[in-house]
KEKE-467751 format. One line per 8 residues: number of its first residue (from 1); their letters; for each residue x, y, z of N, C-alpha, C. Coordinates in steps of 0.2 Angstrom, whole numbers. Example, Ala and Ser with C-alpha at 12.3 -4.5 7.8 and 13.67 -1.06 7.14 Angstrom:
BEGIN
1) AS) 66:-28:39:62:-22:39:66:-16:39 ~ 64:-11:35:68:-5:36:64:0:39
***
This chain:
BEGIN
1) MSQTVPKA) -94:679:764:-88:675:764:-83:681:762 ~ -77:681:766:-72:686:765:-68:684:760 ~ -65:689:756:-60:688:751:-54:691:753 ~ -48:688:751:-41:691:752:-40:696:748 ~ -38:702:751:-36:708:747:-29:707:744 ~ -28:708:738:-21:707:735:-17:712:738 ~ -11:710:739:-6:715:742:-3:719:736 ~ -1:725:737:1:730:732:9:728:731
9) PLVRTDVQ) 11:729:724:18:728:722:23:731:727 ~ 27:727:729:33:730:734:39:728:731 ~ 44:733:733:51:731:731:56:733:737 ~ 61:729:738:65:731:744:72:729:741 ~ 77:734:743:84:734:740:89:733:746 ~ 93:728:745:98:727:750:105:727:746 ~ 110:730:749:117:730:746:121:726:751 ~ 124:721:748:129:717:752:136:720:752
17) IDGLAVVV) 140:717:756:147:719:757:151:720:751 ~ 150:714:746:154:714:740:151:719:735 ~ 147:723:736:144:727:731:138:725:727 ~ 136:719:729:130:716:725:124:719:728 ~ 120:721:723:113:724:725:108:719:724 ~ 104:717:730:99:712:730:92:715:730 ~ 88:714:725:82:717:724:77:712:725 ~ 72:713:730:67:708:732:60:711:730
25) ISGTWKLH) 57:707:726:50:709:724:45:705:727 ~ 39:708:729:34:704:732:27:707:731 ~ 22:704:733:15:707:732:12:704:725 ~ 7:708:723:4:707:716:5:712:712 ~ 7:710:706:9:715:700:4:715:695 ~ 0:720:694:-5:721:689:-4:727:685 ~ -6:727:679:-6:733:674:-9:739:677 ~ -15:738:681:-19:744:683:-16:747:690
33) DALPDITV) -11:743:693:-7:746:699:-2:751:697 ~ -1:755:702:5:760:702:11:756:704 ~ 16:755:699:22:751:700:27:756:704 ~ 31:753:708:36:757:712:42:759:708 ~ 45:764:710:51:766:707:57:764:711 ~ 62:763:707:68:760:711:75:763:708 ~ 80:764:712:86:767:709:92:762:712 ~ 95:759:708:100:754:710:107:757:708
41) KGDRVKVL) 112:757:713:119:759:711:123:753:710 ~ 128:754:705:132:748:704:130:744:698 ~ 134:739:696:133:736:690:132:728:691 ~ 130:726:697:129:719:699:122:719:703 ~ 117:716:700:111:716:703:108:708:703 ~ 105:706:709:102:700:709:95:701:711 ~ 90:698:707:83:699:709:80:693:712 ~ 77:694:717:74:688:721:66:689:721
49) AEGLEDFD) 62:684:722:55:684:723:53:681:730 ~ 51:685:734:49:683:741:41:685:742 ~ 37:681:743:30:683:744:27:686:737 ~ 29:683:732:26:686:725:20:682:724 ~ 14:685:724:8:681:724:5:680:717 ~ 5:686:713:3:685:706:6:691:702 ~ 6:690:695:9:695:691:7:694:684 ~ 7:700:680:5:699:673:11:702:669
57) SSLPAWIY) 10:705:663:16:707:659:19:713:662 ~ 16:716:667:19:722:670:25:721:674 ~ 26:715:677:32:714:681:38:712:676 ~ 38:708:671:44:707:667:45:713:663 ~ 40:717:661:42:724:658:46:729:663 ~ 43:728:669:47:733:675:54:730:676 ~ 55:724:676:62:721:678:66:723:672 ~ 64:722:666:68:724:660:69:731:659
65) GNFKNIRQ) 64:735:661:65:742:660:70:745:665 ~ 70:743:671:74:745:676:81:743:676 ~ 82:737:674:89:733:674:92:732:667 ~ 89:734:662:92:733:655:99:735:654 ~ 101:740:658:108:743:657:113:740:662 ~ 111:735:667:115:732:672:120:727:668 ~ 126:728:670:131:723:667:130:716:669 ~ 129:715:675:129:708:678:122:707:681
73) LDLSQLPP) 117:704:678:110:704:681:109:696:682 ~ 107:695:688:106:688:690:98:687:691 ~ 95:683:687:88:682:688:87:674:689 ~ 92:671:691:91:663:692:86:661:697 ~ 85:666:702:81:664:708:74:665:707 ~ 72:668:701:65:670:700:61:664:697 ~ 55:664:697:51:658:694:53:657:687 ~ 53:651:685:54:650:678:50:654:673
81) RLQALVNL) 44:655:674:39:658:669:41:666:669 ~ 43:668:675:45:675:675:51:676:671 ~ 56:672:672:63:672:668:61:672:661 ~ 57:667:659:56:667:652:53:673:649 ~ 48:676:653:45:683:650:50:688:650 ~ 55:689:655:60:694:654:64:693:648 ~ 66:687:647:70:685:641:67:687:635 ~ 60:685:635:56:687:629:56:694:627
89) AEKSTHPE) 55:698:633:55:706:632:62:708:630 ~ 67:705:632:74:707:630:75:706:622 ~ 73:700:620:74:698:613:69:702:608 ~ 63:704:611:59:708:606:61:715:606 ~ 65:717:611:68:724:610:74:724:607 ~ 78:719:608:85:719:605:86:712:602 ~ 83:712:596:84:705:592:91:704:591 ~ 93:698:590:100:696:589:103:699:582
97) KSGEHESL) 109:700:582:112:703:576:113:698:571 ~ 111:700:565:112:695:559:120:695:558 ~ 122:689:554:129:689:553:131:694:548 ~ 127:697:544:129:702:539:131:709:543 ~ 129:710:549:131:716:552:136:715:557 ~ 139:709:558:144:708:562:151:708:558 ~ 156:711:562:163:711:559:165:704:558 ~ 171:703:555:174:696:554:176:694:560
105) LEQFGTWG) 179:698:565:182:696:571:176:694:576 ~ 170:697:575:164:695:579:162:689:577 ~ 161:688:570:159:681:568:163:675:570 ~ 170:677:570:175:672:572:174:670:579 ~ 173:675:583:172:674:590:166:670:592 ~ 160:672:588:154:668:589:155:661:587 ~ 158:660:582:159:653:580:163:649:585 ~ 168:653:588:173:649:593:169:647:599
113) VESSSSWS) 164:652:601:160:651:607:155:645:606 ~ 152:645:600:147:640:599:151:633:598 ~ 157:633:595:161:627:593:163:624:600 ~ 165:628:605:168:626:611:162:623:615 ~ 156:626:615:150:623:618:148:616:615 ~ 149:616:608:147:609:605:152:604:606 ~ 158:606:607:163:601:608:163:598:615 ~ 161:603:620:160:601:627:154:596:628
121) RALDHIGQ) 149:597:624:143:593:624:145:586:621 ~ 149:586:616:151:580:613:155:576:617 ~ 160:579:620:165:575:625:161:572:631 ~ 156:576:633:152:574:639:148:568:637 ~ 145:568:631:141:562:628:146:556:627 ~ 152:557:625:157:552:624:158:549:630 ~ 160:553:635:161:550:642:155:546:645 ~ 149:548:644:144:545:647:143:538:643
129) TAWGFLRL) 144:538:636:143:532:633:149:527:635 ~ 155:529:636:160:525:638:159:522:645 ~ 156:526:649:155:524:656:149:519:656 ~ 144:520:651:139:515:650:141:508:648 ~ 146:508:643:148:502:641:153:499:646 ~ 156:503:650:160:500:655:156:496:661 ~ 150:500:662:146:497:667:142:491:664 ~ 141:491:657:139:485:654:143:479:655
137) VIGRARIN) 150:480:654:155:475:654:155:472:661 ~ 155:476:666:155:473:673:148:471:676 ~ 143:472:672:136:469:674:132:474:678 ~ 134:480:678:130:485:683:126:490:679 ~ 126:489:672:122:494:668:115:493:669 ~ 111:499:669:104:499:668:102:500:661 ~ 100:495:657:99:495:650:92:493:648 ~ 89:496:644:82:493:641:84:488:636
145) WSDFSLQL) 84:482:638:85:476:633:78:474:630 ~ 73:477:632:66:474:629:66:475:622 ~ 68:480:619:68:482:612:75:481:608 ~ 79:477:611:86:476:608:85:472:602 ~ 81:467:602:80:462:596:77:466:591 ~ 73:471:592:70:475:587:75:480:584 ~ 80:482:588:85:487:585:89:483:581 ~ 91:476:583:95:472:578:91:471:572
153) QTTGVDAL) 85:470:572:81:469:566:81:475:561 ~ 79:481:564:79:487:560:86:489:557 ~ 91:488:561:98:490:559:101:485:554 ~ 99:478:555:103:473:551:98:470:546 ~ 93:467:548:89:463:543:85:468:538 ~ 82:473:541:79:478:537:83:482:532 ~ 90:482:533:94:485:529:97:481:523 ~ 96:474:523:98:470:518:97:472:511
161) PIVALLGF) 90:474:509:89:475:502:93:481:500 ~ 93:487:503:97:492:501:104:491:501 ~ 107:487:505:114:485:505:116:481:499 ~ 111:476:498:112:472:492:112:476:486 ~ 107:480:485:107:484:479:113:488:478 ~ 115:492:483:121:497:482:127:493:481 ~ 128:487:485:134:483:484:134:480:477 ~ 129:478:474:129:475:468:131:480:463
169) LTGLIMAY) 128:486:463:129:492:458:137:494:459 ~ 139:494:465:146:497:466:151:492:463 ~ 150:485:464:154:480:461:154:481:453 ~ 148:482:451:147:482:444:150:488:441 ~ 150:494:444:153:500:441:161:499:441 ~ 163:496:447:171:496:448:173:491:442 ~ 170:485:441:172:481:436:172:484:429 ~ 167:488:428:166:491:421:172:496:420
177) VGLIQLRS) 173:500:425:179:505:425:186:501:424 ~ 186:495:428:193:491:427:194:488:421 ~ 188:486:418:189:483:411:191:488:406 ~ 189:494:406:191:499:401:198:500:402 ~ 201:501:408:208:502:409:212:496:408 ~ 210:490:410:215:485:410:215:481:403 ~ 209:482:399:209:479:392:214:482:388 ~ 216:489:389:221:492:385:228:489:386
185) VGATVYVA) 230:485:391:236:482:393:235:475:393 ~ 230:472:391:229:465:390:229:461:397 ~ 226:465:402:226:462:409:219:462:412 ~ 214:460:408:207:460:410:206:455:416 ~ 210:450:416:209:445:421:210:448:428 ~ 213:453:429:214:456:435:209:461:438 ~ 203:461:433:197:464:436:194:461:442 ~ 195:454:442:192:451:448:196:453:454
193) NLVSLAMS) 203:453:454:207:456:459:205:463:461 ~ 204:467:457:202:474:458:196:474:462 ~ 191:471:460:184:472:463:184:468:469 ~ 187:462:470:187:458:476:191:462:482 ~ 197:464:480:201:468:485:198:474:487 ~ 195:478:483:192:485:484:185:484:489 ~ 181:479:487:175:477:491:177:475:498 ~ 181:470:498:183:467:505:186:472:509
201) REMGALMT) 191:476:507:195:480:511:193:487:512 ~ 189:489:507:187:496:508:180:498:507 ~ 177:496:501:171:499:499:165:495:503 ~ 166:489:505:160:486:508:159:489:515 ~ 164:490:519:163:494:525:161:501:525 ~ 164:505:520:163:512:519:156:513:517 ~ 154:509:512:147:510:509:142:508:515 ~ 143:502:518:138:500:524:138:506:529
209) GVIACGRT) 144:508:531:144:514:536:140:520:534 ~ 140:522:528:136:527:525:129:526:525 ~ 127:520:523:120:518:523:117:518:530 ~ 121:516:535:119:516:542:118:523:545 ~ 122:527:542:121:535:544:115:537:541 ~ 113:535:535:107:538:532:101:535:535 ~ 101:528:537:95:525:539:95:525:547 ~ 100:523:550:100:522:558:101:528:562
217) STAYASQF) 106:532:560:108:538:563:102:543:563 ~ 99:544:558:94:549:557:88:546:561 ~ 87:539:561:81:537:565:82:538:573 ~ 89:536:575:90:537:582:90:544:584 ~ 92:549:580:92:556:582:84:558:582 ~ 80:556:578:73:558:578:70:555:584 ~ 71:548:586:69:545:592:71:549:598 ~ 77:551:599:79:554:605:77:561:605
225) GSMNVNQE) 76:565:599:74:571:599:66:572:601 ~ 62:567:599:55:566:601:55:565:608 ~ 59:561:611:59:559:618:60:566:622 ~ 65:570:620:66:576:623:60:581:623 ~ 57:581:617:51:585:616:46:583:621 ~ 45:577:622:39:574:626:42:573:634 ~ 48:575:635:51:575:642:51:568:645 ~ 52:563:640:53:556:642:60:556:645
233) TDALRVLG) 65:559:642:72:558:645:72:562:652 ~ 68:567:653:68:570:659:65:566:665 ~ 60:562:663:57:557:667:62:552:669 ~ 66:550:665:71:545:666:76:547:671 ~ 78:554:670:83:557:675:80:558:682 ~ 74:559:682:70:560:689:70:553:692 ~ 70:548:689:70:541:692:77:539:693 ~ 82:543:692:89:541:693:92:537:688
241) INPVEYLG) 89:537:682:92:533:676:95:537:671 ~ 101:535:669:104:539:664:102:537:657 ~ 99:542:653:96:540:647:101:538:642 ~ 107:540:642:112:538:637:114:531:639 ~ 114:529:645:115:522:647:109:517:645 ~ 103:520:647:97:516:647:95:515:639 ~ 95:520:635:93:520:629:98:520:623 ~ 104:523:625:109:524:619:113:518:619
249) VPRILAVT) 116:515:624:120:510:624:117:504:620 ~ 111:501:621:109:496:617:108:498:610 ~ 107:504:608:106:506:601:113:506:598 ~ 118:509:601:125:509:598:127:502:598 ~ 126:498:602:128:491:602:125:487:596 ~ 119:488:595:115:485:590:118:487:583 ~ 120:493:582:123:495:576:130:492:575 ~ 134:492:580:141:490:580:141:483:579
257) LMVPLLAV) 136:479:581:136:472:579:133:470:572 ~ 129:474:569:126:473:563:130:475:557 ~ 133:481:558:136:484:552:142:480:549 ~ 146:476:554:151:472:551:148:466:547 ~ 143:463:549:139:458:545:137:460:539 ~ 134:466:539:131:469:533:137:471:528 ~ 143:473:531:149:474:526:151:468:523 ~ 151:462:526:153:456:523:148:454:518
265) FAAFIGVF) 142:455:519:137:454:514:138:458:508 ~ 139:465:509:140:469:504:146:468:500 ~ 151:465:503:157:464:499:156:458:494 ~ 153:453:497:151:447:492:146:449:487 ~ 141:453:488:137:455:483:140:459:478 ~ 145:463:480:149:467:476:153:463:471 ~ 156:458:474:160:453:470:156:450:464 ~ 150:448:466:145:445:462:143:450:456
273) GGMVVACA) 142:457:458:141:462:453:146:463:448 ~ 153:463:451:158:463:446:159:457:442 ~ 157:451:444:157:445:440:152:446:434 ~ 147:449:435:142:449:430:145:453:424 ~ 148:459:425:151:463:420:157:459:417 ~ 161:457:421:168:454:419:166:448:414 ~ 161:443:417:160:437:413:156:439:407 ~ 153:445:406:149:447:400:154:449:395
281) GDLSVSQY) 160:451:397:166:453:393:171:448:391 ~ 177:448:394:182:444:392:184:438:397 ~ 180:437:403:182:432:407:177:427:408 ~ 179:421:410:174:416:411:173:416:419 ~ 167:412:421:166:412:428:171:409:432 ~ 174:404:430:180:400:433:186:405:434 ~ 188:408:429:193:413:429:192:418:434 ~ 186:421:434:184:427:439:184:424:446
289) LTQAVRAI) 181:419:447:181:416:454:188:414:457 ~ 192:411:452:199:409:455:203:416:457 ~ 203:421:453:206:427:454:203:430:460 ~ 197:430:461:194:433:467:196:430:473 ~ 196:423:473:198:419:479:205:421:481 ~ 210:422:476:217:423:477:217:430:480 ~ 213:435:478:214:442:480:211:443:487 ~ 206:440:489:203:441:496:207:437:501
297) TFKSFMVG) 212:440:504:216:436:509:213:438:516 ~ 215:434:521:213:435:528:214:442:530 ~ 220:444:528:222:451:530:217:456:528 ~ 216:456:521:211:460:518:204:460:521 ~ 202:454:523:195:453:526:195:456:533 ~ 201:455:536:201:458:543:201:466:543 ~ 204:469:538:205:476:537:198:479:537 ~ 194:476:532:187:478:531:183:477:537
305) FIKAIAFG) 184:471:540:179:470:546:181:475:552 ~ 187:476:553:189:481:558:186:488:557 ~ 186:490:551:184:496:549:176:496:550 ~ 173:491:548:165:491:549:163:491:556 ~ 167:488:560:165:489:568:166:496:570 ~ 171:500:568:172:507:570:167:511:566 ~ 165:510:560:160:514:557:153:513:560 ~ 152:506:562:145:505:565:145:509:572
313) FIAGWSGC) 150:509:576:150:513:582:149:520:581 ~ 152:523:576:152:530:574:144:532:572 ~ 142:527:568:135:529:565:130:529:571 ~ 130:524:576:126:523:581:127:529:586 ~ 133:531:588:134:536:592:132:543:589 ~ 133:544:583:131:551:580:124:552:581 ~ 120:547:579:112:547:580:110:549:587 ~ 113:545:592:111:546:599:113:553:602
321) YRGSVAKR) 119:555:600:122:561:602:118:567:599 ~ 117:567:593:113:573:590:106:573:592 ~ 103:567:594:96:567:596:96:569:603 ~ 101:568:607:101:570:615:102:577:616 ~ 105:581:611:106:588:612:101:592:607 ~ 96:588:604:91:592:600:87:597:603 ~ 85:602:600:81:607:603:74:604:604 ~ 70:606:609:64:604:610:58:607:606
329) SALGVGEA) 59:605:600:53:607:595:53:603:589 ~ 48:603:585:48:599:579:54:601:574 ~ 55:608:574:61:610:570:67:607:572 ~ 68:607:579:74:604:582:75:596:580 ~ 70:593:580:70:586:579:72:585:572 ~ 70:588:567:72:588:560:79:590:559 ~ 81:595:563:88:597:562:93:592:565 ~ 91:589:570:95:583:573:96:577:569
337) ATSAAVLG) 90:576:565:91:570:560:96:572:555 ~ 95:578:552:100:580:547:107:580:549 ~ 108:583:555:115:584:557:118:577:559 ~ 114:573:561:116:566:563:119:562:557 ~ 116:563:552:118:560:545:125:563:543 ~ 125:570:543:131:573:541:137:572:546 ~ 136:572:552:141:571:557:144:564:556 ~ 139:559:556:141:552:555:145:551:549
345) ITLIVIAD) 143:553:543:147:552:537:154:556:537 ~ 154:562:540:160:565:541:165:561:545 ~ 163:559:551:167:555:555:169:549:552 ~ 165:546:548:167:539:545:172:540:540 ~ 172:546:536:177:547:531:184:549:534 ~ 183:553:540:190:554:544:193:548:547 ~ 188:544:549:191:537:552:194:533:547 ~ 191:533:541:193:529:536:200:531:533
353) AIFAVIFN) 201:538:533:208:540:532:213:539:537 ~ 211:539:543:216:537:549:217:530:548 ~ 213:525:547:214:518:546:219:517:540 ~ 218:521:535:222:520:529:229:521:531 ~ 230:526:535:237:528:536:240:523:541 ~ 236:521:546:239:516:551:240:510:548 ~ 236:507:544:237:501:541:243:501:536 ~ 244:507:533:250:507:528:256:507:532
361) LFNF) 256:511:538:262:511:542:264:504:545 ~ 259:500:546:261:493:549:260:488:544 ~ 260:490:537:260:485:532:255:480:533 ~ 249:482:535:243:477:536:238:477:530
***
């Protein structure tokens, strides 16, 4: 039975009109073979593989050794495994500079490049999310509704215990602080107004949004990051399905629907927590409830409700975004979960400040 004799390693160089040197490699590249020599003039080189049968570490070492000083080297047409090996050889020979060896200007430039890339990815994800919701409105979105009820449960019902606990303690603490200050001027009756207004207008929505970031954003980031590691999102793209629309839109919608309801629940629990402290001190139950009903106006209720809708959307989007851009490793999934919570809480605080300015300008 005849066996095919492996071809010797071959290299061919062509120079195009624009000065680009095209290096074509072929044959079988093994350590025991005599590797060809090459001299390339110019600082622009493109390496192609035509008839490349097999290779070991000798080929990436040869490519890196001959073209390491080339200013513009294009390896995009090489097999992915060969590209990865060349990049590995470069990193092992020239490890990345640590921040302590970079000048202040270099550090600022690195930060600027990384920030611009991050902003570009964020804006792209925002655009895809908005497009997904638009397609949902017109009834053309391809969305996984099978686990939407599960998302509603995990986002809303499962969060009731922690929301109730933190809401109760928040109202209790605010009533305690208010009693200390108002007792000195003989106005302890207004403790109910203080707690009720703060919980319905501000603290209920803000606290629930932060809880959503800690629970839901991190969970979504972990889910999307794991899907990236397992190449599930790549499989959806191969099928012509946008992962942001198919997986992200229902999750963001679930958080946006549940957080306002949780905020209302937290506000009432907080008012009850304040009543426990106030009625244990200078007020009766009837006095506290009367003042609380007077304080919670429809305008105050709507302010907190609008904030809660925005905070829910931010919490859902932060988790989906950080998960979709997570590195494909176990470490990347953990980093995505952490950064999702940080990003969500930061954006919620910024949005809360913006809402405060807008509502103050319009006397709302």
